[in-house]
N, C-alpha and C positions, 0 to 999 in steps of 0.2 A: 846517072841513073839507069838501072836497067829497065827493059819492058816490064808491064805487066802480062802476064800469062793468062790464057784463056782456059776455063776448064772444058777438056773435050767433051766430056760427058756429058753437061749442061749445055753445050753448044748442040749435043745429038738432039735434046729432050727438049730446048725450047725456042721459038722463034719470037723476035721483038716484030711488033706491029708500028705503024707510022705513028700513034700516040703516044708510045715510050711502054705499052703495055706489052705483057709476055703471052703468047699462047702455047697450050698444053694439050695433050692428049689424054683422054678417059683412059683408067685402068680395067683391068677385067677383059681386053678384049684380044688377049695372047692365045689362050686355049680355052678348052672346054666349052666350046662354041655350042653343042648339039643340043642342050640343054636348054641355052637362052633363049627367048621369044625374037623373032625379028626384029620387031620393034625396040627391044633395050638392046640388040646389036646397033641398030640402025642410029640410036642415039648416042649408044659408046664411042660410035665413029666421027662423031661431030670433035671440033676442037673448041676448048674455051679458053678463058682469060684465067691466069692465076691470080689468087689471092692476095691483096694490098700486102697482109703480113709475110708474105711470103716471096712478095717481087724484089724487096730490098735484097734479100742474098741471094737471089738470081743476079740481081744488078751487079751483086761483087763481084759472081764468077763470071760474068758474059761484060768485061769492060769497054769491048770494042762494037 
């Protein structure tokens, strides 16, 4: 039986927590930052948990 490969793109984007959830970054923090307020940029830099509807797909991409 061959080993299951990890999707490297998902491995770079998501981190697994101790409870089994996945953390992700906010979108819209890559460029065009001059027009965004400091409070908005500060909130975008915080990590948040992936929704439960998407966590099953990420779990398949990250088997280990």
